[in-house]
C-alpha positions in Angstrom: 139.0 114.6 96.4 136.0 115.4 94.2 132.6 114.9 95.8 130.6 111.9 94.5 127.6 113.0 92.5 125.2 111.0 94.7 124.7 109.8 98.2 122.5 106.9 99.4 120.5 107.2 102.6 118.9 104.0 103.9 115.3 104.6 104.9 114.1 103.1 108.3 111.6 100.8 106.6 113.0 97.3 106.8 110.6 94.5 106.0 110.2 91.1 104.5 109.8 92.7 101.1 112.3 95.6 101.4 115.1 93.8 103.1 117.2 96.3 105.1 115.1 99.2 103.8 114.8 101.4 100.8 117.8 103.3 99.4 116.9 106.9 99.0 119.2 108.7 96.5 120.3 112.3 96.6 122.1 113.6 93.5 123.9 116.9 92.8 127.2 118.7 93.0 126.3 122.0 94.7 126.1 123.8 91.4 123.5 125.7 89.4 121.5 122.5 88.8 120.8 122.0 92.5 119.9 118.5 93.7 117.4 115.8 93.0 116.1 113.0 95.3 115.0 109.6 94.1 112.5 107.7 96.2 112.2 109.6 99.5 110.9 106.4 101.0 109.7 107.1 104.5 108.1 110.0 106.4 110.2 109.3 109.5 111.3 112.8 110.6 115.0 111.8 111.0 115.0 110.3 107.5 113.5 113.5 106.0 116.0 115.6 107.9 118.9 113.6 106.6 117.6 114.0 103.0 117.2 117.7 103.4 120.6 118.1 105.0 122.3 116.1 102.3 120.4 118.0 99.6 121.6 121.3 101.0 125.2 120.2 100.7 124.4 119.6 97.0 122.7 122.9 96.1 119.2 122.2 97.6 116.7 119.7 96.4 114.6 121.0 93.5 112.9 117.9 92.3 111.5 114.6 93.8 111.7 111.6 91.5 109.8 108.4 92.1 110.7 105.1 90.5 107.2 103.6 91.1 104.2 104.0 93.3 104.8 101.3 95.9 104.6 102.6 99.5 108.2 101.8 100.4 109.3 104.3 97.6 106.9 107.2 98.1 106.4 107.2 101.8 108.1 110.6 102.5 107.4 112.3 99.2 104.4 114.4 100.2 106.1 115.6 103.4 109.2 116.5 101.6 107.3 118.4 99.0 105.5 120.3 101.7 108.7 121.2 103.4 110.8 122.1 100.3 108.2 123.1 97.7 109.9 120.6 95.3 107.6 119.0 92.7 107.1 115.2 92.4 107.9 113.5 89.2 106.7 109.9 88.3 105.7 107.9 85.3 101.9 108.7 85.5 99.2 109.6 87.9 97.6 106.2 87.9 100.8 104.8 89.5 101.6 107.8 91.7 98.4 109.9 92.3 100.4 112.5 94.3 102.7 113.5 91.4 103.0 117.0 90.0 104.5 116.1 86.6 104.2 112.9 84.6 107.6 111.6 83.4 107.4 109.7 80.1 110.1 107.4 78.8 113.2 109.5 77.7 112.6 112.5 80.0 115.9 114.2 80.8 116.8 116.0 84.0 120.0 118.0 84.4 122.0 117.4 87.6 125.6 117.8 88.6 126.7 118.7 85.1 125.3 115.4 83.9 122.0 114.3 82.4 119.7 111.9 84.2 117.4 110.1 81.7 114.2 108.3 82.7 113.5 104.9 81.1 110.1 103.2 81.4 110.9 99.7 82.7 107.6 97.9 83.4 107.6 94.5 85.0 107.8 94.8 88.8 105.1 97.4 88.4 103.4 98.9 85.3 104.7 102.4 86.1 108.3 101.6 86.9 111.1 104.0 85.9 114.9 103.5 86.0 117.1 106.6 85.8 120.4 106.5 84.0 123.1 109.1 84.8 124.4 109.2 81.3 128.0 110.5 81.5 128.8 108.7 84.8 126.9 105.6 83.4 125.2 104.9 86.8 121.8 103.3 86.7 119.4 104.0 89.6 117.4 100.9 89.1 114.6 101.1 91.7 113.0 97.7 92.0 113.8 96.6 88.5 117.1 95.1 89.7 117.9 94.3 93.4 121.2 94.1 95.3 119.7 91.3 97.5 117.7 88.9 95.4 115.4 88.7 92.3 112.3 90.9 92.5 108.6 90.1 92.3 107.3 90.5 88.8 103.8 91.3 87.5 104.3 91.7 83.7 107.0 89.2 82.7 107.0 90.1 79.0 107.5 93.8 79.8 110.1 92.9 82.4 112.2 90.8 80.1 112.0 93.4 77.3 113.1 96.1 79.7 116.1 94.0 80.8 117.1 93.3 77.2 116.8 97.0 76.5 119.2 97.7 79.4 121.7 95.3 77.8 122.2 97.8 75.1 123.4 100.5 77.5 126.9 101.1 78.8 126.4 100.9 82.5 129.3 101.1 85.0 127.3 100.6 88.2 123.8 99.8 89.3 122.4 101.4 92.4 119.3 99.4 93.4 116.5 100.5 95.7 117.3 97.6 98.0 120.6 96.1 99.0 124.2 97.0 97.9 125.3 98.4 94.6 126.0 96.1 91.7 129.5 96.4 90.3 129.1 94.2 87.2 125.8 95.4 85.7 125.7 93.4 82.5 126.5 90.2 84.3 123.7 90.9 86.8 121.2 91.7 83.9 122.2 88.4 82.1 121.8 86.6 85.4 118.3 88.0 85.8 117.3 86.9 82.3 118.7 83.4 82.8 116.9 83.1 86.1 113.6 83.9 84.5 114.3 81.4 81.7 115.1 78.7 84.3 111.9 79.5 86.3 109.9 79.1 83.1 111.4 75.7 82.5 110.7 74.6 86.0 107.0 75.7 85.7 106.6 73.7 82.5 108.2 70.7 84.1 106.0 70.9 87.2 102.9 71.3 85.0 103.9 68.2 83.1 104.2 66.3 86.4 100.9 67.6 87.9 98.9 67.2 84.8 95.9 69.2 83.4 94.3 71.7 85.8 97.4 72.4 87.9 96.9 75.3 90.3 99.4 78.0 91.2 99.6 76.9 94.9 100.5 73.4 93.9 103.1 74.7 91.5 104.6 76.9 94.1 104.8 74.1 96.6 106.8 72.0 94.1 109.1 74.7 92.8 109.8 76.6 96.0 110.4 73.7 98.4 113.5 75.3 99.8 111.8 78.7 100.4 110.2 79.8 103.7 106.4 79.1 103.2 105.7 82.6 104.4 107.1 83.8 101.1 105.0 81.4 99.0 102.2 84.0 98.4 104.9 86.3 97.0 106.3 83.4 94.8 102.8 82.8 93.6 102.8 86.3 92.0 105.9 85.5 90.0 104.5 82.1 88.9 101.3 83.8 87.8 103.4 86.3 85.8 105.2 83.4 84.0 101.9 81.7 83.3 100.3 84.8 81.9 103.3 85.2 79.5 103.0 81.5 78.5 99.3 82.0 78.0 99.9 84.9 75.6 102.4 82.7 73.7 99.8 79.9 73.4 101.9 77.4 75.5 99.3 77.0 78.3 95.6 77.5 78.8 93.6 78.4 81.8 90.2 77.3 83.1 89.1 78.7 86.5 92.1 78.2 88.8 93.6 75.5 86.8 96.4 75.7 84.2 97.0 73.1 81.4 99.8 72.7 78.9 98.9 73.0 75.2 100.3 70.0 73.4 
């Protein structure tokens, strides 16, 4: 049986935000291309050892790729670079100061007889990259798409545009940074877009009810009544992202902490 082109190793960094932990990906087929690792997420020695061992099975890790600069994705990158001498690739230095090479949209890496193409997918973070293994049609989605739930978004316009861009790709499988793989990629992408459209309608309805000067905490309390209050600060970020989009579109205005519908 032919060896799968990638292996997922779960990092020992479970949390409220990362769920069971971050999926670290090792790609390669023990050929002349060697191996790549995506998101060596934790500096735990056992985790790093597992990454190195799997990389050796696949021709040795030659590059370290980072989807974005959040701590639960870069936690073991420096230690892995020091151990292997493999350079770190990420979108830009502002997002990942430890990088060796910036990786603009469309950058191609060769691995396992296939091509891995980087796509800039802002939204969750400004520097977010997804990586598409083009012949195998596998998308390594980082935090752009989750196997657990929807993700926290900062730039909603950028996020929706990036999701719509992914709708134009032929994708057989999505490997997220958190949770299990997604077997029906286009259905999941459509679900994410629909979710954001629903959330926007909810925000507009709640603003109508609350009247001029509605604050984000008041909106969150109304919209997320069935969510653990511990998660309300996280929900507030998503509500703010929606409001910033609506502000750009001239649908709402802001004065201090209050938001008002434009009629």
